[in-house]
C-alpha positions in Angstrom: -0.2 -55.1 -29.9 2.6 -57.6 -30.7 2.2 -59.6 -27.5 1.1 -63.2 -28.1 -0.7 -63.6 -24.7 -3.3 -61.0 -23.9 -5.2 -60.7 -20.6 -8.7 -59.3 -20.7 -10.6 -58.2 -17.6 -14.2 -58.5 -18.9 -16.5 -56.3 -16.8 -19.5 -58.2 -15.5 -21.8 -55.4 -16.6 -20.8 -56.1 -20.2 -21.9 -59.7 -19.9 -25.0 -58.9 -17.8 -26.0 -55.2 -18.1 -29.5 -56.1 -16.7 -29.9 -59.3 -18.7 -27.4 -61.6 -20.4 -26.3 -59.6 -23.5 -26.4 -62.4 -26.1 -25.6 -60.1 -29.1 -22.5 -58.7 -27.3 -21.2 -62.1 -26.3 -21.7 -63.4 -29.8 -19.6 -60.6 -31.2 -17.0 -60.9 -28.5 -16.7 -64.6 -29.2 -16.2 -64.0 -32.9 -13.4 -61.5 -32.3 -11.5 -63.6 -29.9 -11.8 -66.8 -32.0 -10.6 -64.9 -35.1 -7.5 -63.6 -33.2 -6.9 -67.1 -31.8 -6.8 -68.4 -35.4 -3.9 -65.9 -36.0 -1.9 -67.2 -33.0 -3.1 -65.1 -30.1 -3.7 -66.5 -26.7 -6.1 -65.1 -24.2 -6.7 -65.1 -20.5 -10.2 -63.7 -19.8 -11.3 -62.8 -16.3 -14.9 -62.1 -15.7 -16.3 -59.6 -13.2 -19.6 -59.5 -11.4 -21.1 -56.3 -12.6 -24.7 -55.3 -12.3 -26.0 -58.7 -11.1 -23.3 -58.7 -8.4 -24.4 -55.3 -7.1 -28.0 -56.3 -7.2 -27.4 -59.4 -5.1 -25.4 -57.3 -2.6 -28.1 -54.7 -2.5 -30.9 -57.1 -1.9 -29.0 -59.2 0.6 -28.1 -56.1 2.7 -31.8 -55.0 2.6 -32.6 -58.3 4.3 -29.9 -58.0 6.9 -26.6 -56.1 7.0 -23.7 -58.3 5.9 -20.1 -58.3 6.9 -17.4 -57.6 4.4 -16.5 -61.3 4.1 -20.1 -62.2 3.3 -20.4 -59.4 0.7 -17.1 -60.6 -0.9 -18.3 -64.2 -1.1 -21.5 -63.2 -2.9 -19.4 -61.1 -5.3 -17.0 -63.9 -6.0 -19.7 -66.5 -6.7 -21.4 -64.1 -9.2 -18.1 -63.7 -11.1 -17.8 -67.5 -11.3 -21.3 -67.9 -12.8 -20.4 -65.3 -15.4 -17.1 -67.0 -16.1 -18.7 -70.4 -16.6 -21.0 -68.9 -19.2 -18.0 -67.3 -21.0 -16.0 -70.5 -20.8 -18.8 -72.6 -22.3 -19.3 -70.3 -25.3 -15.8 -71.0 -26.4 -16.2 -74.8 -26.2 -13.2 -76.9 -26.8 -11.0 -73.9 -27.7 -11.0 -73.0 -24.0 -9.3 -74.7 -21.0 -11.8 -77.1 -19.5 -12.1 -75.5 -16.1 -12.8 -71.9 -14.9 -9.7 -70.9 -13.0 -10.5 -69.9 -9.4 -7.1 -70.5 -7.7 -4.2 -68.5 -9.1 -1.7 -70.1 -6.8 -2.0 -73.4 -8.8 0.0 -73.7 -12.1 -2.3 -73.9 -15.1 -1.1 -76.6 -17.5 -2.8 -76.4 -20.9 -2.1 -75.8 -24.5 -5.6 -74.3 -25.0 -5.5 -70.8 -26.4 -8.2 -69.4 -24.1 -8.2 -69.6 -20.3 -11.2 -68.2 -18.4 -11.0 -67.2 -14.8 -13.1 -65.7 -12.0 -12.9 -64.4 -8.5 -10.6 -66.2 -6.1 -10.4 -65.0 -2.5 -12.1 -62.2 -0.6 -10.5 -58.8 -0.3 -10.1 -57.6 -3.9 -11.8 -57.7 -7.2 -11.3 -59.7 -10.3 -8.9 -57.0 -11.6 -6.4 -58.5 -9.1 -7.1 -62.0 -10.5 -6.4 -60.6 -14.0 -3.0 -59.4 -12.8 -2.3 -62.8 -11.1 -3.2 -64.6 -14.3 -1.0 -62.2 -16.3 1.9 -63.0 -14.0 1.4 -66.8 -14.4 1.2 -66.5 -18.2 4.0 -64.1 -18.6 1.9 -61.2 -19.9 2.8 -57.6 -19.2 -0.4 -55.9 -20.3 -3.9 -56.2 -18.9 -6.8 -54.7 -20.9 -9.7 -53.8 -18.6 -13.0 -53.8 -20.5 -15.3 -51.6 -18.5 -18.3 -49.3 -19.2 -16.4 -45.9 -19.5 -14.2 -44.6 -22.3 -11.3 -43.5 -20.2 -10.0 -43.1 -16.7 -11.3 -39.7 -15.6 -10.0 -37.2 -13.0 -13.3 -37.8 -11.2 -16.5 -39.8 -11.6 -18.0 -38.8 -15.0 -21.4 -40.2 -13.9 -21.5 -37.6 -11.1 -19.5 -34.7 -12.5 -20.2 -33.2 -16.0 -16.8 -31.5 -16.0 -14.8 -34.7 -15.5 -11.8 -34.8 -17.7 -10.6 -37.9 -19.6 -7.0 -39.0 -19.1 -5.2 -40.8 -22.0 -2.0 -41.7 -20.1 -1.3 -41.7 -16.3 1.3 -43.0 -14.0 0.5 -45.5 -11.3 1.3 -42.9 -8.7 -1.2 -40.4 -10.1 -3.8 -43.2 -10.7 -3.7 -44.1 -7.0 -4.5 -40.5 -6.1 -7.8 -40.9 -8.0 -8.9 -44.3 -6.8 -7.4 -44.4 -3.3 -6.0 -47.5 -1.7 -8.9 -49.5 -0.5 -11.4 -51.8 -2.2 -14.9 -53.0 -1.2 -17.2 -55.5 -2.8 -19.5 -53.9 -5.4 -17.2 -50.9 -6.0 -17.3 -49.6 -9.5 -13.8 -48.3 -10.3 -11.8 -48.3 -13.6 -9.3 -50.6 -11.9 -9.2 -52.0 -8.4 -6.6 -50.2 -6.1 -5.3 -53.6 -4.8 -4.8 -54.8 -8.3 -3.1 -51.5 -9.3 -0.5 -52.0 -6.5 0.3 -55.5 -7.7 0.5 -54.4 -11.4 2.8 -51.5 -10.6 5.1 -53.8 -8.6 5.4 -56.2 -11.6 5.9 -53.2 -14.0 2.7 -54.0 -16.0 0.6 -51.7 -18.0 -3.1 -51.6 -17.8 -5.3 -50.3 -20.6 -8.8 -49.2 -19.7 -11.3 -49.3 -22.6 -15.0 -49.1 -23.0 -15.8 -52.7 -23.6 -19.1 -51.9 -25.3 -17.1 -50.7 -28.3 -15.6 -53.9 -29.6 -14.2 -52.3 -32.8 -12.1 -50.1 -30.5 -10.8 -53.2 -28.7 -9.8 -54.6 -32.1 -7.9 -51.4 -32.9 -6.1 -51.7 -29.6 -5.2 -55.4 -30.2 -4.0 -54.5 -33.7 -1.7 -51.8 -32.4 -3.8 -49.0 -34.0 -5.0 -45.8 -32.4 -7.7 -46.5 -29.9 -9.9 -44.6 -27.3 -8.8 -45.4 -23.8 -6.3 -44.8 -21.0 -2.9 -46.4 -20.6 -1.9 -46.7 -16.9 1.8 -47.3 -16.0 
């Protein structure tokens, strides 16, 4: 990948599968810092993941919440994850976690970390908004599946992986609506925005960091290219 600025949408379940994954974050940090030393610049948007869904589940066991309330819980969990990721990069990263994508980011730091902004969509949309601001045309979505599939591989053993797919066909799989806590390869609201801006989204299994390295180096990789 020859692009200088790379946007990574880092799934919250990679950061916090059921506890903070220290070994994973150490390896992720090393890879990013190595690429920064070779002139790359990164925008990293963190999701909520398992801990977000756990908060939502427990809160709704206590009393049913409205959509806005669910969204706010989700947004705040992404910000906690983002603060953790920002801090592990120290002075190499922009000093603040970005939470408002309407404000221009002025920094020469090579790493910018962001989180959820406003209710109604996931951090995938925030990744697209950050890409727009930084002039990037590709978002790499690090999730917990190898590909986009024609149906949920966790429910259907005959689900087929898709290596390349148009935005139109992708929308047929994921639909057009988003709700807090949904576990999709890419948020439908974000997909519409990325399509409008003629972006590509690459979906990879973020647990396989060597595969991410192959992708960033322009080598063959396991994953799905959307758009």
